[in-house]
Phi, psi and omega in degrees: 000131178279140182234138176256126181264328189206158172239134179257128179247112178265100190190144175260002184275117178294330180296311180297317179301315180297317180295316180294316180298316179298318179295317181292330176298325178284325183282308182199100183294346181282347182270124177282140171252112185253119179262132176230163183261347187205169175299320180300315178295321179300320179297326179287330181285338184243069179284154172297161017256003190234063181292342183292348181275355172278124184291306179194172183239135172253125183241116182276117180284347181256025179298148177298337177284113193299328183245016184301313182295314181296318178300314181296315183295319177297316182292319182299325184295328187247354187247123172284148003266008188302324181300336180276346184268120180303139181229133175249133172274133175239153182106216179234087182295145175285170178299320179296316179297320178296319179295316179295321178298314179300316179295334179269004178086016179262123184245352182253129174227132185240127175281147175239162008280154176246150175287161177305322180294320179290324175300314180300313181298313180298312182291320179296316179296317181294319179296317178297317178300314180299314181298318179297316179295318181293320177296317180297318179294320179295319179294325181287337178279337183286000000 
């Protein structure tokens, strides 16, 4: 059975962190929601050897850090293991961010604010998708 230990939230917004954490407590309280302010911090939160245990990454395009999303998307495209970890853009991505996201293999963008019910639905669906993909990948290696 594949297990997800944590979700990484790249965002400086305490509100989004609180909303995501509250939703995950209802879905699965054992999963940590780790908020970081930058790509550099995200890299520190996900040390080798087991990056596959991170379920997914939420990246806020409206972060106060002006180039955080663009830096992350450029870095994600070329750096293992990040391309395998599903990433959702939240907020209102610019056209450049959407293009970079598409080039990095990210196809989901979510506008905020979301109601608590929509956060739960979004996170539960994304977590289920990640677990299914991870199980399929694990099965194909056996």
